[in-house]
N, C-alpha and C positions, 0 to 999 in steps of 0.2 A: 457314503453317499455318492452315487454315480452322477454323471453329467446331466442326465435328464432331471434328476431330483434337485440339482443345483440351479437349474434353469430359472425357476421363479425367483429364487433368492438373488441371483446375479442380475436378472432383469430388473427387479425392484431396486437393487443397489445402484445400478447404472441410471435408472430413471431418476432416483433421488439425487444422484450426483449432478445430472444434467439440470434438473429443476432448481437445485440450490445454487449452482454456479452461473447459470446463464444471466440472471439479472446483475450479478457482480461484474461479470466480464463485460456486459454491455455498458455498465457505468464506467468501467476502466477505459473502454474503447471511446466513450463519449469524452472523457477527461483527456485522453490522448489527443483528440482533435483540438482541444483548447490549449494544451501545453505541448510544444514540439520537442521538448528536451527528454521526454520519457521514452525508453526503448520500446519500439512497437513490434519488433520481429517476434518476440515471445507471445504476445497477444495474438498475432496473426496465426501462429502455429497452433496455439490453444484453441482459437475459434474454429480452425479447420478440423481439429480433433473433435471438438464439440459438435460440429455439424455431422461428422461421420457417426458420432454416438447417437444423435437425434434420429438420423436415418435408420440406424440399426435398431433402435428401440421401436420406431414406427413400423419397421418391417416385421419385427418379431413379436409385437404385442398381441397379434391376433392368431398366433400359432396355437392350434388346439392341443389339449393335454394328450390326446391319443397319438399324436404324430411325434413319436419318440425320435425318429431319424432327424427331423428338422430341429427339434429341441436340443439334441446332442450336438448337431452341427453348429448351432448358434451359441450354445453355452460357452464354448471355448472363445468365440469371438467377443462375447460379452465380458468374459474375464479379462481378456487382453485389452479391450477398450477401457474397462474400468481401471485397470492397473496403469495404463498409459495416461489417462486423465489425472489420476492421483499422483503419478510421478511428476507430471508437469506442474501440478499445483504444489506439491509438498517439497520438491527438490529444486526444480528450475526457477519457479517463481520466487521462492524464498531466497535463493542465491541472488537473483536479480534484485530483490528488495534490499538485501544487505548492501549490495553494490550501490544502489541508488541512494540509500540512506547515508552511506559513507561519502558519496559525492555531495549530498546536501550539507553534511556536517563540515566538509572542507570549504564549501562555498560560504556557509554561515561564519566560519572562522575568519575567512577573508573579509567578509562584510564587517565583522566585529573589529578587526584591526583597522579598517578604514574609519569606522565610527570613533574608535579611540584616538586616531590621528586628528580627526575633526574636532573632538572634544579638547584635545591638547592645544590646538591652534586658535580656539576661540578666546579672545581677551576676557579678563575677569569682569570688566565693567559692562559688557554687552549683554543685554536682556537677562538680567538676574545673575550674571556671573558664571564662571566656569566651575566654581567650587561645587555647587549643588548638582550640576550636570555630571561632573566627574564622580561625585559621591554616589549618585544614582546608578551610574554606569558600572563602577567597580564594585560597589556594595561590599567593601572589605573592612570598613571601619566599624567600630562598636556602635551600639544603639545610642549611647550618650553623645558620641561625636556627631552622629547623624542628626540627632535632635538639635545640637548646637548649630550645625550648619543650616538646618531648616529655619531656626529662629533668626539667624543672621540674614537668610534670604528673605524672610518675612519683613525684617526691619528695612532692608533695601527696597523691597517692593512698596512698603508704606510710604517711604520718603518720596518716591516718584509719583 
């Protein structure tokens, strides 16, 4: 298959990529404005590539079948643009997601440690006792022990 025969396939592939990805990237961009802690550089680079892809699709959508010179000329650009967009999506975005998820996990672990310290510092007699809070937070006891703690909590609650 020569480049002119690939033209329609690659054009369609690039159009589909742009159509599928634009709404998602716009949503990510909107969310970036709400949350300042997400890295924005990758989104900006991808949006620039997406704009170039849109322009290329718009330029080449009306090339007639008989104009083999232009079809051959743009077929290579389509393939390069499509592979560039896919690389950004499949490699760079996924690596960035893993990094961001790891960052969130470490922040969640820090929050959990703070909550554990707060649960330990609460005296037993305050608002239902620390036993049930600790049991709910750690969730390491058996079902029978948990049921016993819940019934003790209910008895305390009924007394008040």
